[in-house]
C-alpha positions in Angstrom: 15.0 -15.9 -2.2 13.5 -16.0 -5.7 12.6 -12.7 -7.3 11.0 -11.9 -10.7 13.0 -8.8 -11.9 13.1 -6.7 -15.0 16.5 -5.6 -16.4 16.7 -2.1 -14.7 15.7 -3.5 -11.3 18.2 -6.4 -11.7 21.0 -4.0 -12.4 20.1 -2.0 -9.3 19.8 -5.1 -7.1 23.1 -6.5 -8.4 25.0 -3.9 -6.3 23.8 -5.4 -3.0 22.9 -9.0 -3.9 24.5 -11.9 -5.7 22.0 -12.8 -8.4 21.9 -16.1 -10.4 19.2 -16.8 -13.1 17.0 -19.7 -12.2 15.1 -20.4 -15.4 16.9 -20.4 -18.8 15.5 -19.5 -22.2 13.9 -16.3 -23.5 12.5 -13.5 -21.5 9.2 -14.2 -19.9 6.4 -11.6 -19.2 6.6 -11.1 -15.4 5.4 -8.7 -12.7 8.6 -7.2 -11.4 9.2 -7.6 -7.6 11.3 -4.3 -7.6 9.1 -1.8 -9.4 5.7 -3.7 -9.7 5.4 -3.2 -13.5 4.5 -5.9 -15.9 7.6 -6.3 -18.1 9.8 -8.9 -19.7 12.3 -10.3 -17.2 13.7 -13.4 -15.5 13.4 -15.2 -12.2 16.6 -14.8 -10.1 17.9 -16.4 -7.0 19.1 -13.5 -4.8 21.6 -13.7 -1.9 23.1 -10.9 0.1 26.7 -10.1 -0.8 29.3 -10.6 1.9 30.4 -7.3 3.4 34.1 -6.7 3.5 35.4 -5.7 6.9 37.0 -2.2 6.6 39.1 -2.7 9.8 41.1 -5.5 8.2 42.3 -3.4 5.3 43.3 -0.5 7.6 45.3 -2.8 9.9 47.1 -4.5 7.1 48.5 -1.1 5.8 
């Protein structure tokens, strides 16, 4: 999914999603999908990160 995000919201979203910037160039004035504020930011393609299975690491030890 495509999201317009400011830098603070991008940093927070990066923990749970894999983000790749869609448009290059300078910052654009966007309305952030995370906080709803009008800020400078980028359009990102967001995909959920794969969850690591905790049972695999316990069995291997």
